[in-house]
C-alpha positions, -999 to +999 in steps of 0.1 A: +630+161+694+664+157+708+694+168+688+707+133+684+677+121+664+677+121+627+657+113+596+669+083+577+655+081+541+660+051+519+652+047+482+665+016+465+701+011+475+706+048+485+702+063+519+702+098+533+704+111+568+698+146+583+689+160+617+653+160+629+659+195+640+647+205+605+612+191+611+598+226+613+612+234+578+600+201+564+565+205+579+563+240+564+572+230+528+563+193+523+526+186+519+504+159+504+467+165+509+459+130+500+474+115+531+461+114+567+493+129+580+497+154+553+528+174+561+565+168+568+590+143+555+570+113+566+544+119+538+570+104+514+571+071+533+557+043+512+556+063+479+577+052+449+601+076+434+576+087+407+551+097+434+576+114+457+594+135+431+566+160+424+560+164+462+598+172+466+598+195+436+569+214+451+587+215+485+618+230+470+597+256+452+579+265+484+612+270+501+621+296+474+592+318+486+606+321+522+625+353+523+643+343+555+647+305+552+675+307+578+649+314+604+644+276+604+681+271+615+680+255+650+696+274+678+717+245+689+736+245+656+726+209+646+717+214+610+707+243+588+678+251+565+703+252+535+715+217+545+680+205+548+672+217+513+703+200+500+691+168+518+657+171+500+675+177+467+696+145+470+664+125+478+647+141+448+676+130+426+674+094+439+637+095+433+643+105+397+669+078+392+649+051+410+613+059+399+598+025+409+617+020+442+598+026+475+608+056+497+612+047+533+614+074+560+626+065+595+632+087+625 
């Protein structure tokens, strides 16, 4: 992906945006075995906040087990693993606050 592309995530009236350069990190830590495309940020698309929150919680826990999370930082400087985790945490908060709203992921 080019450095000018980003993930746009919407839940209810809230939106979040972060560089698609973090797709490697998101693919590594976000999983939902019940979906056809079962890894990465796009697994959240179409879920409601109640359904997405446990997936995000598990992703943040998975990130904890990576001793060198900064290895996911892109060489071009667009985004960081730390910033990507903060992005996921903000989405998780909105999922908790909007449990019946649908999550939409665009990139």
